[in-house]
C-alpha positions in Angstrom: 94.1 115.3 129.1 94.0 117.7 126.1 94.0 117.0 122.4 97.6 118.0 122.3 98.4 115.4 125.1 96.4 112.8 123.3 98.3 113.4 120.0 101.6 113.3 121.9 100.7 109.9 123.3 100.7 108.6 119.7 104.5 108.6 120.0 104.3 105.7 122.4 103.7 102.0 121.7 100.7 101.6 123.9 97.7 103.9 124.6 97.6 105.9 127.8 96.1 103.8 130.7 92.5 104.1 131.7 91.3 105.5 128.4 87.6 105.2 127.7 87.0 102.6 124.9 86.1 105.3 122.4 89.4 107.1 122.9 91.3 103.8 122.8 89.7 103.0 119.4 90.6 106.5 118.1 94.2 106.1 119.4 94.7 102.8 117.5 93.1 104.4 114.4 95.6 107.3 114.6 98.4 104.8 114.9 97.3 103.3 111.6 95.8 100.2 113.0 92.2 100.3 111.7 91.6 96.7 112.4 92.6 97.0 116.1 90.5 100.2 116.4 87.5 98.3 114.9 88.1 95.3 117.2 88.1 97.6 120.3 84.8 99.3 119.4 82.7 96.8 117.5 81.2 94.9 120.4 80.4 97.9 122.5 76.7 98.6 122.5 76.3 102.4 123.0 75.5 105.4 120.8 79.0 106.7 121.4 80.5 103.4 120.2 78.3 103.5 117.2 79.6 107.0 116.4 83.2 105.8 116.4 82.1 102.7 114.4 80.5 105.1 111.8 83.7 107.1 111.6 85.8 104.0 111.1 83.6 102.7 108.3 83.6 106.1 106.6 87.4 106.0 106.8 87.3 102.5 105.3 85.3 103.9 102.4 82.2 101.8 103.2 79.8 104.7 103.2 76.6 102.6 103.3 77.8 100.9 106.4 79.0 104.2 107.8 75.5 105.8 107.2 73.9 102.9 109.2 76.2 103.4 112.1 75.8 107.2 112.1 72.1 106.7 112.2 72.4 104.3 115.2 74.6 106.9 116.9 72.0 109.7 116.2 74.4 111.6 114.0 74.8 112.5 110.4 77.9 111.9 108.3 79.8 115.2 108.7 80.8 117.2 105.7 84.4 117.5 107.0 87.7 115.7 106.3 88.4 112.5 108.2 91.2 114.3 110.0 88.8 117.0 111.2 86.2 114.4 112.2 88.9 112.4 114.2 90.0 115.6 116.0 86.4 116.5 116.8 85.7 113.0 118.1 88.8 113.0 120.3 87.9 116.4 121.7 84.4 115.3 122.4 85.4 112.2 124.3 88.1 114.0 126.2 85.5 116.3 127.8 85.0 115.4 131.5 
């Protein structure tokens, strides 16, 4: 799946089957359902999940909480727009 394919899937009512949890969370976020996205990722205990969690709290505007999750993920808060960060995350998690 490419970023273009992933974006096209946003026109459907459900995420593509067999998405990794990180991409499922990003799919729900792009559909405007921050709460569902957060629910999908919040109980996953991995650095990758923490990275998505960080992005979501940055988007929410809770920068202190976002900083905590970026640190847990081993990343810094990026100096890019939320849209660019979202696209970068999707591309990262689409890599085989």
